[in-house]
N, C-alpha and C positions, 0 to 999 in steps of 0.2 A: 465187348470182348470177354468180359468176366463171365458172362453166361455160358461161354464156350470154353471156359477154364484157361483163357489166355491172359498173360500179363504184358502190359506195355512197358518197355524198359527205357524208353527215351522220355525224360521228364522235363527237358529244357527246349526252348525254341531252337529250330534249326534253320530258319530263314526269317530274318527280321524278328518280329514278335510272334511268329506262327510256328507251330510244331508240324511241319509237313512230312518229316521222315519218321516212320514208325518201325519199331522193332518188337515183335511179339514172340513169346515163347510159352510153351505149356509146362516147362520145367526150368524154373529160375536158377536152379543149382548148376545148370549147364552153361550159363552166360554170366560173365562178371566184368567188372571194371568198365562199365559203359560210361564214356565221357564224350561230351560234345566239344569238338575242337573248332578252331578258327576256319574260315572259308579258304579254299584254294584261291589263287590269284585271280582267275577269270570266272569264278563261279560264285553264285549268290547263296548256295546252300552250304551249311556248316558240315564238317566231316564228323562222322561218328566212329569212335574207336571202341573196340570191345575185345574181350577175351572169350574164347570158347573153352570151357572146362570139361574135363572128363577124359576117358581113355578112348583112343582110336582102336577099333577092332578091325583087323584086316583078315579077310577070309576068302575062300574060294566060293564063288556063287555056283549053285547047282541049277540055276535057271538057264534054260537054253534060249539063246537069242540068235537072230539072223545077222549075218555079216553083210550089211547093205553096201559096203564098199566093193563087193564082188558082184553086185547086181547088174544085170543088163537092162538099164532103164530105157534104152531105145527099143528093145524088143518088148518090154512091158508096155510102153506107150503104144506100140503097134497093135498089141492085143486089145488094149483098152479102147483105142480109136475104132476098132472093128465092130464094137458093140453098138447097136442102135438104142442108145439110152432112152430117148424119148419114147420109143415103143415099149421097151422093157419095163419102164417105171411109170408109164402113163396110168393115171387114175389111182395110184397107190399113195397111202399116207407115209410119213417119214419112217415110222416103225416097220411098216411092211417093206419099204425099200431096204432097210438095214437087215431085216430077217432074210429077205431073198438073197442079198449079197453074201451074208454069212453062210447060208446054206450051200452056196456054190463054191466056197473056199475050202 
């Protein structure tokens, strides 16, 4: 992980003698107070407690996104089912499939 500039912040075992729970960060100054606590009643893994440090920045996103809650999935399914996929994609490699689908959208 160090080759990718990541630091492992859990240094104690979290299940018996094994360290099964990992916590990586690329900026150690943003995480503090990492403590391995006792297990919950019916679980064999230890709890990990930590603090996230730094300021929270709230802002308005300028990225346009679709509102899928307003989508008509029944109509969408109807359109998708009308396509003869075996015929459309026959003999093409994965990249060709993706390219042809993107071109039509």
